[in-house]
N, C-alpha and C positions, 0 to 999 in steps of 0.2 A: 702475529701469526707464524711468522716462521719457524721459531721453536715447538709451538704449539700441530705444525707437523710435521715436524724431523720425530715426535714421541710418537706421533698416531702409525708414518712409517715404517718405524721401529719394532712396533707391534707387531703389524702387519706381515713383516719376517721372518719371525720369533714364531709368529702362533703357528705357521706350518710341520713346521719342526716338530712344534713339542705334540702335535697332534697325529702326528708320524708317530714318533717314538711313544705314545699312549698308546697308537691301534697296531704297533709289533710285536710290543714286551709290555705290556701293562707292568709287571714282577716287576720290572727291574729300572722303571723311569724315575724313582726316586736314586738308585744308585748311578743313575749317570749325572759326572760332571757338568752342570753349566746349564743343563735345563728346568733345574728344578730352581726355588727356591722363595723366601719367606719376607713380610715386608713386615715388622709390631711396628706400632706406635702409640706412644706415651704421650701424654700432655695431662692439666691441671686449668682452670675455668676460676681464675680469683678472683673474690669478690675485693669491692673496697675496701684496705685500713680502717683501724681505730680512729676514730675521730676526739681528738682530745675539748672535751666540753669548755663550754667560753670560760669560766669560772677558775677552767685549770691553765688556761692560758696562758698569761702573764699574772706572775704571781708577787706579790711583796711581803717578805716573810721576815720578822724586827723580835731578832735575836734578845735585844734588849739590853741593861745596863750589866759589863762587868769587873767584875773586878780582880786586878792581880792577883791579886791572891789562888783566886779559881786555878791561876793560869801560869802556878811559880812554875815547874821543872818543863824541863823539855820531855814533847809526848803528855800533859795532863789536856782535859776536856773537858769543854762546860757543858752541862748539859743539854740530850738534846731534845733537839722539837722538833715534831712532825710538820709532812707536807703532805697534803696531801693530792696530786693527779689525776681529776675523773677523763677516766676512757669510755667512751659511748659509744656506740653500732658495732662491737666488736664481731667480727665472722666468728662462725661454729665451728671452722677450720681449713685457714690458707694453710698448716700443712696437719695435716689430718694422720691420726694415730689409730691406727688398728684396732690394736689394743693396748694398755696398761703395760708402758713402760719402765722402765729406770733407769733416766739420762741425768747425768753429773748428778748423782746423788737426789733427785726427785722425783715426785710418780707424776705421767703424764697420764691424762687420762682422751680415749679417741674421742670427744669430741672440743679439745681443748685446743684454741691456735699457740706458735710457739714463736715470743716475738724476745728482742734482746734490746739492751735499752745503754742507750749512748750517752754522755751526761760531758756536755762542750765547757772549755776553763780556758780562763789565763791557768798555765802554772804555778806552784807558789813556786820560785825558783831557785829555795838550798831544799825543798823538797818536793819534789814532780808527778808526787803519789795524792797532794794537796794540792786547792785552787787557790790562786795569789787573792788576795784584796789590797783593793785601790782606798785611798783616804794617807791620815796623817799618822793614822796607829803605820806598829809595827812587830815584827816579836809574836804573829797569829798566824794561823791559815785555814781557809774552810774547809771541812770535810762533813764527807754525804757517805752515809749508809742506807741501803735496803732494808726489806721490813724482816731481813732474815739475820741482821748486822755482822753483813758482808761490806766491805768502803767501796767506793767507786770513786773508775779513779779519772783523771779528767782525758777526755777523748779513749779512752779503752773499753772496746765494750765488751759487757758482762755477761753472767751466766743465763743463758734462759728463763724466760716467765711462763707460768703457762693461763690465759688471757682467757675467764670464761668466756661465752657466746653471749653481747649485749652490753653490758653494761657494769668496768672493770674501779679497785677502786685504788693506785699504784703510793704506798705508803714509802716516802722517803722519810731520811734524820739529815736534820741539817746541825753542825755543832761547831764549837772553834778547837783552836789545835794552838798549842803553842809551839815552836819552834825552836829552830839553832840561832835566829840573829835578836838583837838585844830587843828588850819589850818595850814596847812606848806608849806612853796611852792616847787615846783618839781617836777618830768620828772613822770611821769606814763602811765601803758598800761592797759587795761583790757579783757579778752577772753571770750566772749559766745557763747553760742551754738545755734541754733534751733532747735526747731524738728513738726513734725506734726501725729496728731490722726485724724482719718477719722471717723466718728460714719455710 
């Protein structure tokens, strides 16, 4: 209550001076320092972010058996396998653009929200641009890319994505890549997690 009282008293003390200045010389009122001001208030009401569909929350992807011949040289990659992440109930504009804009070589529409994805997982020690595999095999790493073919690196927020209102299908490509370590056959597994950040 003390803060409210002080605020009211301050208004009452300033009001007579403002009225006096306005009555005596209204033309000069806006040129007198300390007698006028402006308050600009901005904000945004956010809706709930997209929800990951139940069938996409935890996925197991089998890349199948691979021969060493397919990954003979460092940098060789396997045939990519598509993985789909379904997003539901996406808002129509967490960050609404009032006109079409070219942002980082992409065209965003006014009713699209913008989000960036981050894939987290254990980095490959020999090359942190890729994900480490766990198991009895060595010499290969996991490589991820988006639908446009741009690589997704561990714990790096990638370029913005345009999300339409409602349902969206994010497609990622998953493949193996030969790294600099000696290659040995065996079984492997990798666990990666996906996070989204809205602009």
